[in-house]
N, C-alpha and C positions, 0 to 999 in steps of 0.2 A: 504493500500500500504506500502511496505517496506521503511524504512528510506533510504535517498540517499546514506549514507556511508556504509550501510549494504551490505554484500555479494559482496565485491569488486571483488572477483574472478568471479562473474557473470556479471560484466560490459561488458564483451565481447559479451554477449547476447543482449545488449541494441542496438536495430536496429538503432535508431536515433544517438546515440553516435558513433557507428561504421561508420555511414554515414558521420558525421561531421569530425571525425578523418581521415577517408579515403580520403575525399575531401581535407582536409587540407594538408595531406601528398603529394598529387599530386602537390599542389601549392608550398609547401615548397621545394620539390625536384627541382623544376624549378628555384628557386631563388639562389641556392648555387653558380652557376657560376658567377652571378652578384656580389656577395660578394667578390669573389676572384679577379674579375676585378678591384674592388674598391681599393683593397690592392696594386695590381700591378700599378694602375694609380698613387697612392700616391707616390710610390717609383720611378716611372719614372719621374714625373713632379717636385718633390720637394715641400717643405711646402708652399711657397708663391704662386706658380702657381697652386698647388692643391686647395688652398684656393680660388684663383681667379676663377677656374673652378666651384667650389661650389657656388660662388656668381652668376655666369652666370646662372647655372641651377636653383638655388633657386629663383632668380629674375623672370625669365621667367615662371617657374612653378607657382609661387605665383600670378603673373599677371593673368594667366589663371584661377586659382582657385578663384581669387577675384570676377570674374563674373560667376563662376560656381554655379549652384543650386544643386550641389551634386545629380545629376540625378540618380546615382546608388541607393542611399538611397530612393529617391522618387519612383523609379520603384519597388524596393523590397517591400516597404511599401504598395503601392496601387496595383500594378500588382500582387504581391504575395498574397495579400488579396483576390483579385478577383479570381485568379486561385484556391485558397483554397476552394472557394465557387463555383467553376466550371462556372464562368461567363467569358467566353472567349472573347466576344465582348468588354466588359468593360476593360478587361486586355489589349487588343490590342489598344484601344483608349488611355489608359494611356501611353503606350509605344510610340505611335505615337506623342502624345503631348510632351512628354519628349524629344524625338529625335529632333523635330523641334525647341524647345526652346534651346536645347544645341547647335544646329547648329548656330542659330542667335547669341548667347552669345559668341561662340568661335571666330566668325569673329570680333565681337566687341572687344574681348580681344586682338587680334593681333593689331588692330588699336590703342588700348591703349598702347600696348608695344612700338609701333613706336613712340608715343608721349613722353613716359617716359624713353626711352632707354638712352638718353643723360644724364638725371638727375641721373639715376641709375649708369651709368659708373663713373660719377664724385664723387658720394657720397658713393658708396659701394666698387667698384673696385679701386677707387682712380686713375683711368686711363681712359681718354676720348677715347682712341683707342679701348677699350673693347666694345664700343657701337655696333660695327659691329658684335661681337660675340653674343650679345643679339638678334640682328635682325635675324641672321642666325639660331641660335638655336630656335628662336621663331617660325620657320616654323613648329615645332612640335605641336604648338597650332592648326594650320590649319589641321594637320594630325590626330588630335584627336577630330574632330568636333562632332562625335556622340558616342565616345568611352564609356563614362560613362553610357549612356542609354543602350547600347548594353551589357556592363558588368553586369549591374543590371539584364537585361533579362536573361543572361546566368546563373547568380546565382539563380534566381527564378526557372528556369527550370532544375537546377541541373547539368549543363554541366561544372563542375569544371575540369574534365580531359581534355576537349578541351582547356580550358584556360591554364591549366598547360603545355600542349604540345606547345601551342603558346608561352608561356613564355620561355619554353625550347628552342624553335627554335630561339627566339630573343636572348637568352643568348649565344647560339652557334654561331649565326651570329656575335654578338658583340665580342665574344672571337676570332673568326677568323680575324675580322677586326682589333681588338686590337693587335693581334700577329703581323700583318703586320706593324702597327704603332710602336710597341715595337722594332721589329728588325731593323727598320729604324730610331729609336730614335726620333720619332716625338714629336712635342710640344703640347701646349694646344689646338691649332686649330684642329690638326688632331684628338686628343682624343675627342674633342667636337663633331666632325663629327661622330665618332663611337657611342657616346651616342645619337646623333640625329637620326641615322639610327635605333637604337633600339626603340626609342620613336615612330617613324613612324610605325614600325611593330606593336607595342602595341596599336597604335591608330586605324589603319586600320583593323588589324586582328580581334578584337572582333566584329566589324560590319559585316565582312564577315561570321564569325562563327554564329552570330545571324541570319543573313539572311538564312543560311543553316538550322539551327535547329528549328527556330520559327514556320514554317508551321506545324511541328509535334505537337506543343502545342497550337497554336492559329488558325490553319487552313490555307489553301491556300488563298492568297489574303488578309491576315490580315491587311495589310497596307491600304487597301481601306475602312476599317471600319470607319464610320463617328464618329467624336469626339462628335458632338452635341447629347446630350441625353445619352451618354455612359460614360462620365467622372464622377468622384465623385462630391459631393457637392462643388461648386466653392470656397466659402470662406475658409473652412478648408483646401482644397487642396492648394490654393494660399498661405495661412498662413504657411502651412507646408513647401512649396518650399522656401518662403522668409526667414523663420526661419532657414532652413537648409543652405541657402546661407549666411546669416548673421553669422551663427555659423561657417561656413567655413572661413569667413573673420576674425572672432575672433581667430580661430585656427591658421590662417596664422600669425597673429601678435604675438600670445603667444607661439606657439609651432613649427611651420614649417619655421621660419625665423631666427633661431639661428646663422647660418653662416652669414646671412646679418647683424644681430644686432652686432655681435662682430667685423665684418669687418667695420661697421660704427663707432663703439666706438674706435677701435684699428687699425688693418690692416689685409691684407690677410694672413699674417703668423699666426696670432691668429685664423683666420678663418680656416686655414689648420688644426690646433690642434683640433678645434671643429668638423671639418668634419671627421677627423679620429676617434675621440671619438664616434661620432654618427654612423659611419660605424661599429664599434665594437658593439655598442649597438644594431644595426640592426641585427647583427649576433645572439645576445642574444634573441631578440624578434622574430626572423624570424620563428621559428617553431610554434609560437603562433599567429603571425599576420594573417595567413590564416584563423584562427578560426573566426575572425571578420566577414569575408564575408560568411563563410560556416555556422556559427551559426545563423546569422541574419535571413535568410529565415525560419529556424526551429523555432526560437523564434516567428516570425511573425505568422506562422501557429498555434502555440500553443495558442497565444493570440486571434487570430481570431476565433478559435474553443473553447476557454475558457477551455483548457486542463491544468489547473493550476498545478496539480500534476506532469504531464510530464514536464512542464516548470521548476518547482523547481528541479526536478531530473537532467535535462539537465544542468542548471546553476551550480548546485553543482558539478557535475562530471567534467565539463570542467574547473571549477575553481580549483579543486584539481589537475588536470593535469597541468594546467598553473603554479600553485604555486610550484609544485614539480620541474618542469623544471627550473623556474626562480631562486628558491632557490639554486639548485645544481650548476647552471652556475655562480651565484653571488659568491658563496663560492669559486669556482675555480678561478674566476678573482681576488678575494681578496688575495688568497694564492699564485697564480702562474702568475697572469696577467702581472705584470711588466717584469718578467724574460722571459715569453713566447712570449709576443707581441713586446716588445720594446728593448730587449737586444739580442746581438748575442749569438748563442748557437751552440754547435758542434753535428753533426749527421754524423755517419760513417766517422769520421775524417775530415769532412768539416765544415767550419763556415757558418752558414746560419742565416737568420733573417726573421721575418714577416714584421714588419715596421722598417725602418732605425732608428738609435738612435736619429736622429734629431727630431723625432716625440715624444720623451719621455714625454714632458710636457702634452701630451694628456691623459696620464694615470690618473693624478689627476682629470682632467675634467671627465673622464670616471667613476671614483668611485662615484663622486658626482651625476652625471646623473643617475647612476644605481639605486639610491634610488627611484627617481620619476618614472623612466621607469619600475622599478620592480613592483610598485603598479599598474601602468596602465596596465602592462602585465598580472598580475594576475586577475584583474577585467576588462579584455578587453571588456566585454559585457555591460559595464555601460551605454554607449550611445545607443546601439542597443536596449536594453530593453525599454528605454523611447520612442524611435522612434516607436517601435512596438505598444505601447499604443497610438500613435499619439501625443505624448507630445514633439514635436520638440522644443518648446519654453523653456522647462526646461534646456536642455543642453546649449541652447543659453544664457539664463540668468546666469547660473553658470559659463560658460566659459567667458562670457563678464566681469563679476565682478572680477573673478580671473585674467583675462588678464589685466584689468585696474590696479590692484594692482601690477602685475609683471612688466608691462611696466613703470608705474610711478616710482616704486622703482629703476628700472634699470637706469633711467636718473639721479636719486639722488645718488646712491651708486656705480654703476659699474665704472664710470670714476675715482672714488676715490679709491675703494678697488681692482680693477682689474678684469680680466676676470673670476676668480673663483667665484666672486660674481654673475656673470651672470649665471654660471652653477648652483649655489645654488638656485637662483630665479626660474630657469627653473624646477628644481626638485620639488621645493615647489608648483609650479603651478599644476603639476600632482597630488601630494598628496592631495591637497585641492580640486581640481575640481573633480577628480575621486571619492574621498571619499563622497562628497556631492551627486553626481549623483547615486552612488550605493545605498546610503541610501534612496534617493527619489524613485528610480526605484523599490526597494523591497517594499517600503511603498505603492506604486501604485498597485503592484501585490497583496498585502494583502488586500487592499481595494476592488479591483475588485473580488477577490476570495470570500470575505465575502458578496458580492452582493451589495456593496456600490458604490458610484460614485467616481469621481476623488478625489485625495488627495488635500485638500485645501491649 
């Protein structure tokens, strides 16, 4: 077989690569409107209120994820494996078990939110009146009771275009609602309702799409498939689900709570700086982020079929693509980022801006975060590869240890050195955790390819 880098001009003939890139393009195109809305929201609300909105959204989302078993990963891992082997009844049983589990944990998550909302308002928003915003936005949890399972099923069956159209519909709906809020100069509550409407669409929509498409893959009446006798071996399955859940909890503490952490250590103004920096970072990683969901099913298929050369080729080529994009955008931000994003500039005789100058401190945060996010963006498949091998415990252990280091150091140095220290710790978390998981995943691949067992 040719080397992965040879004949780049022939990459267009790579059917799997074209499938991954094409599906990713669908998902990327549907996310652009959301990115623009984030910018408009920041300028409408101002730094402190934008930070407070970030606290509300982050707190509710993380409460939900705290009890989530990452059912999309679970479904892709087991349902995808069974479909690759053409075992439709087993695949249906896996999806059914995932959906029922997710329903139960979602209801429990909302009850937990009710109990913790007062504490969250006092410690993160620094304003007891924000509690009602937590409870109202928390309705999104109930609107997402089976969304992860349905999303995983759509990924496995290759219906990325349907997901992209749903995301596009959500973005257009949010844009229309936000325009009404913007014209009426609405505040944080009105903007939050716009985000809530979008979350409800993205929660209910995948379930409806899955119900429409799945009979074509699993057969009519697939939901009546008995789980007894059709599920994978119980202990590895439960261990995978629990490890994924604990891994999600670790990720919440280490990666997805930066707005909450800086709001806890400082105030919602600093939270606003971080939220803007993260919004810009999301623009950087946006074209690559869909690769995670579109590449995972292909990785799983290659592992299930032991197609090691195809797996190597896929990983190499998507890494080259992600590295080229990340490097180009990083260079652009270093050279022109401050002037383009946070300074007024003249176009056709008019002074315009993307972010108001009051957000300028976010640029320094952005540059520091760019290091860690750049590494994670280039090697976006680090966790997916290990999950495809059924090694959910490895990402858990790596993330847990690096999380302990990050959070422990945060309490020691961030109050003394300031919020830039939090940005540096965040970036270091990515560099260390991603680096270790990439090395371990490739080592696992080499061991399986040579006919050996798991890496010790």
